[in-house]
N, CA, C and O atoms as CSV, one atom per row, in Angstrom:
chain,resi,resn,atom,element,x,y,z
A,1,MET,N,N,-15.732,-0.853,4.572
A,1,MET,CA,C,-15.872,-2.023,5.403
A,1,MET,C,C,-15.031,-3.174,4.857
A,1,MET,O,O,-14.363,-3.871,5.620
A,2,TYR,N,N,-15.060,-3.375,3.544
A,2,TYR,CA,C,-14.276,-4.469,2.967
A,2,TYR,C,C,-12.789,-4.253,3.198
A,2,TYR,O,O,-12.051,-5.210,3.430
A,3,ALA,N,N,-12.351,-3.016,3.138
A,3,ALA,CA,C,-10.939,-2.722,3.363
A,3,ALA,C,C,-10.540,-3.088,4.786
A,3,ALA,O,O,-9.439,-3.591,5.010
A,4,ALA,N,N,-11.417,-2.843,5.741
A,4,ALA,CA,C,-11.131,-3.204,7.132
A,4,ALA,C,C,-11.015,-4.712,7.291
A,4,ALA,O,O,-10.178,-5.189,8.057
A,5,ILE,N,N,-11.826,-5.450,6.594
A,5,ILE,CA,C,-11.740,-6.912,6.633
A,5,ILE,C,C,-10.431,-7.368,6.011
A,5,ILE,O,O,-9.790,-8.288,6.519
A,6,HIS,N,N,-10.029,-6.733,4.919
A,6,HIS,CA,C,-8.759,-7.080,4.290
A,6,HIS,C,C,-7.584,-6.750,5.212
A,6,HIS,O,O,-6.611,-7.501,5.282
A,7,LEU,N,N,-7.682,-5.631,5.914
A,7,LEU,CA,C,-6.626,-5.253,6.851
A,7,LEU,C,C,-6.545,-6.269,7.992
A,7,LEU,O,O,-5.452,-6.671,8.393
A,8,ALA,N,N,-7.685,-6.675,8.505
A,8,ALA,CA,C,-7.699,-7.689,9.567
A,8,ALA,C,C,-7.101,-9.004,9.069
A,8,ALA,O,O,-6.391,-9.684,9.810
A,9,SER,N,N,-7.382,-9.356,7.839
A,9,SER,CA,C,-6.801,-10.571,7.252
A,9,SER,C,C,-5.291,-10.440,7.109
A,9,SER,O,O,-4.556,-11.400,7.338
A,10,ALA,N,N,-4.836,-9.268,6.735
A,10,ALA,CA,C,-3.395,-9.037,6.602
A,10,ALA,C,C,-2.700,-9.177,7.957
A,10,ALA,O,O,-1.604,-9.730,8.044
A,11,GLU,N,N,-3.338,-8.677,9.004
A,11,GLU,CA,C,-2.777,-8.830,10.345
A,11,GLU,C,C,-2.765,-10.288,10.763
A,11,GLU,O,O,-1.776,-10.785,11.302
A,12,ARG,N,N,-3.861,-10.960,10.513
A,12,ARG,CA,C,-3.990,-12.368,10.915
A,12,ARG,C,C,-2.942,-13.254,10.246
A,12,ARG,O,O,-2.427,-14.186,10.864
A,13,THR,N,N,-2.629,-12.965,8.991
A,13,THR,CA,C,-1.656,-13.776,8.257
A,13,THR,C,C,-0.232,-13.233,8.385
A,13,THR,O,O,0.699,-13.748,7.767
A,14,ARG,N,N,-0.077,-12.183,9.198
A,14,ARG,CA,C,1.230,-11.563,9.440
A,14,ARG,C,C,1.895,-11.078,8.151
A,14,ARG,O,O,3.064,-11.357,7.885
A,15,ALA,N,N,1.121,-10.353,7.374
A,15,ALA,CA,C,1.646,-9.783,6.125
A,15,ALA,C,C,2.751,-8.775,6.438
A,15,ALA,O,O,2.764,-8.165,7.507
A,16,ASP,N,N,3.660,-8.610,5.509
A,16,ASP,CA,C,4.751,-7.652,5.693
A,16,ASP,C,C,4.257,-6.214,5.567
A,16,ASP,O,O,4.759,-5.313,6.238
A,17,ILE,N,N,3.266,-6.010,4.698
A,17,ILE,CA,C,2.707,-4.671,4.489
A,17,ILE,C,C,1.307,-4.800,3.901
A,17,ILE,O,O,1.002,-5.783,3.226
A,18,PHE,N,N,0.467,-3.820,4.153
A,18,PHE,CA,C,-0.872,-3.761,3.584
A,18,PHE,C,C,-0.931,-2.519,2.710
A,18,PHE,O,O,-0.808,-1.400,3.209
A,19,LEU,N,N,-1.119,-2.708,1.417
A,19,LEU,CA,C,-1.186,-1.593,0.475
A,19,LEU,C,C,-2.632,-1.321,0.099
A,19,LEU,O,O,-3.393,-2.242,-0.198
A,20,SER,N,N,-3.005,-0.046,0.113
A,20,SER,CA,C,-4.374,0.340,-0.200
A,20,SER,C,C,-4.385,1.724,-0.829
A,20,SER,O,O,-3.521,2.556,-0.550
A,21,THR,N,N,-5.369,1.954,-1.674
A,21,THR,CA,C,-5.562,3.292,-2.232
A,21,THR,C,C,-6.669,4.046,-1.501
A,21,THR,O,O,-7.032,5.154,-1.897
A,22,ASP,N,N,-7.197,3.460,-0.452
A,22,ASP,CA,C,-8.254,4.068,0.356
A,22,ASP,C,C,-7.615,5.040,1.353
A,22,ASP,O,O,-7.108,4.630,2.397
A,23,ASP,N,N,-7.647,6.329,1.016
A,23,ASP,CA,C,-6.999,7.340,1.849
A,23,ASP,C,C,-7.565,7.388,3.264
A,23,ASP,O,O,-6.819,7.583,4.223
A,24,ARG,N,N,-8.862,7.213,3.397
A,24,ARG,CA,C,-9.466,7.225,4.740
A,24,ARG,C,C,-8.925,6.081,5.593
A,24,ARG,O,O,-8.609,6.270,6.768
A,25,LEU,N,N,-8.820,4.903,4.998
A,25,LEU,CA,C,-8.305,3.750,5.730
A,25,LEU,C,C,-6.844,3.974,6.129
A,25,LEU,O,O,-6.456,3.670,7.257
A,26,ILE,N,N,-6.047,4.497,5.223
A,26,ILE,CA,C,-4.629,4.746,5.504
A,26,ILE,C,C,-4.487,5.747,6.648
A,26,ILE,O,O,-3.688,5.536,7.560
A,27,LYS,N,N,-5.256,6.834,6.603
A,27,LYS,CA,C,-5.196,7.840,7.667
A,27,LYS,C,C,-5.592,7.256,9.018
A,27,LYS,O,O,-4.936,7.517,10.027
A,28,LYS,N,N,-6.670,6.463,9.041
A,28,LYS,CA,C,-7.100,5.840,10.290
A,28,LYS,C,C,-6.059,4.863,10.808
A,28,LYS,O,O,-5.803,4.800,12.011
A,29,ALA,N,N,-5.465,4.110,9.914
A,29,ALA,CA,C,-4.443,3.137,10.315
A,29,ALA,C,C,-3.226,3.854,10.899
A,29,ALA,O,O,-2.669,3.413,11.904
A,30,LYS,N,N,-2.817,4.945,10.281
A,30,LYS,CA,C,-1.649,5.676,10.775
A,30,LYS,C,C,-1.948,6.380,12.089
A,30,LYS,O,O,-1.052,6.551,12.916
A,31,ARG,N,N,-3.210,6.795,12.295
A,31,ARG,CA,C,-3.598,7.394,13.574
A,31,ARG,C,C,-3.603,6.359,14.695
A,31,ARG,O,O,-3.350,6.690,15.853
A,32,ASN,N,N,-3.889,5.115,14.348
A,32,ASN,CA,C,-3.984,4.040,15.337
A,32,ASN,C,C,-2.843,3.032,15.183
A,32,ASN,O,O,-3.044,1.825,15.318
A,33,ILE,N,N,-1.673,3.536,14.904
A,33,ILE,CA,C,-0.525,2.675,14.607
A,33,ILE,C,C,-0.202,1.719,15.752
A,33,ILE,O,O,0.305,0.624,15.512
A,34,GLN,N,N,-0.489,2.115,16.994
A,34,GLN,CA,C,-0.191,1.253,18.136
A,34,GLN,C,C,-1.124,0.046,18.203
A,34,GLN,O,O,-0.813,-0.934,18.880
A,35,LEU,N,N,-2.250,0.100,17.521
A,35,LEU,CA,C,-3.217,-1.006,17.531
A,35,LEU,C,C,-3.090,-1.933,16.325
A,35,LEU,O,O,-3.534,-3.080,16.363
A,36,ILE,N,N,-2.485,-1.429,15.268
A,36,ILE,CA,C,-2.385,-2.197,14.023
A,36,ILE,C,C,-0.966,-2.731,13.905
A,36,ILE,O,O,0.004,-1.984,14.036
A,37,HIS,N,N,-0.857,-4.014,13.660
A,37,HIS,CA,C,0.450,-4.674,13.681
A,37,HIS,C,C,0.994,-4.986,12.299
A,37,HIS,O,O,1.849,-5.858,12.145
A,38,VAL,N,N,0.508,-4.284,11.306
A,38,VAL,CA,C,1.027,-4.422,9.941
A,38,VAL,C,C,1.115,-3.010,9.359
A,38,VAL,O,O,0.168,-2.232,9.481
A,39,PRO,N,N,2.235,-2.675,8.732
A,39,PRO,CA,C,2.338,-1.340,8.129
A,39,PRO,C,C,1.300,-1.158,7.015
A,39,PRO,O,O,1.034,-2.081,6.245
A,40,VAL,N,N,0.725,0.032,6.943
A,40,VAL,CA,C,-0.287,0.355,5.935
A,40,VAL,C,C,0.217,1.548,5.130
A,40,VAL,O,O,0.648,2.555,5.692
A,41,ASP,N,N,0.156,1.419,3.813
A,41,ASP,CA,C,0.635,2.513,2.976
A,41,ASP,C,C,-0.052,2.479,1.617
A,41,ASP,O,O,-0.657,1.482,1.225
A,42,ASN,N,N,0.061,3.595,0.917
A,42,ASN,CA,C,-0.415,3.702,-0.454
A,42,ASN,C,C,0.618,3.014,-1.355
A,42,ASN,O,O,1.816,3.190,-1.133
A,43,PRO,N,N,0.203,2.247,-2.352
A,43,PRO,CA,C,1.164,1.529,-3.197
A,43,PRO,C,C,2.182,2.441,-3.882
A,43,PRO,O,O,3.353,2.078,-4.001
A,44,VAL,N,N,1.750,3.615,-4.331
A,44,VAL,CA,C,2.669,4.531,-5.006
A,44,VAL,C,C,3.695,5.067,-4.016
A,44,VAL,O,O,4.890,5.084,-4.314
A,45,GLN,N,N,3.245,5.503,-2.846
A,45,GLN,CA,C,4.167,6.007,-1.829
A,45,GLN,C,C,5.132,4.924,-1.367
A,45,GLN,O,O,6.320,5.182,-1.177
A,46,TRP,N,N,4.628,3.734,-1.191
A,46,TRP,CA,C,5.469,2.618,-0.762
A,46,TRP,C,C,6.556,2.335,-1.808
A,46,TRP,O,O,7.722,2.136,-1.468
A,47,LEU,N,N,6.157,2.320,-3.073
A,47,LEU,CA,C,7.113,2.056,-4.139
A,47,LEU,C,C,8.182,3.142,-4.214
A,47,LEU,O,O,9.354,2.839,-4.437
A,48,LEU,N,N,7.794,4.395,-4.031
A,48,LEU,CA,C,8.763,5.485,-4.047
A,48,LEU,C,C,9.755,5.366,-2.886
A,48,LEU,O,O,10.929,5.705,-3.037
A,49,ASN,N,N,9.293,4.892,-1.745
A,49,ASN,CA,C,10.173,4.729,-0.581
A,49,ASN,C,C,11.083,3.525,-0.706
A,49,ASN,O,O,12.201,3.541,-0.192
A,50,VAL,N,N,10.628,2.484,-1.378
A,50,VAL,CA,C,11.396,1.246,-1.501
A,50,VAL,C,C,12.499,1.375,-2.542
A,50,VAL,O,O,13.585,0.820,-2.377
A,51,THR,N,N,12.217,2.106,-3.610
A,51,THR,CA,C,13.216,2.197,-4.687
A,51,THR,C,C,14.180,3.331,-4.476
A,51,THR,O,O,15.078,3.539,-5.293
């Protein structure tokens, strides 16, 4: 539940990305990508893609 609140806050503040280690949250966010307006990823995966 707290992660969902953090995700909503990230959307509200127009964050560039939302990083989380909560696999369930990441999977749900990726399944509902059309509803979520901020990219969601695992910090390790994001770092590997950025570098």
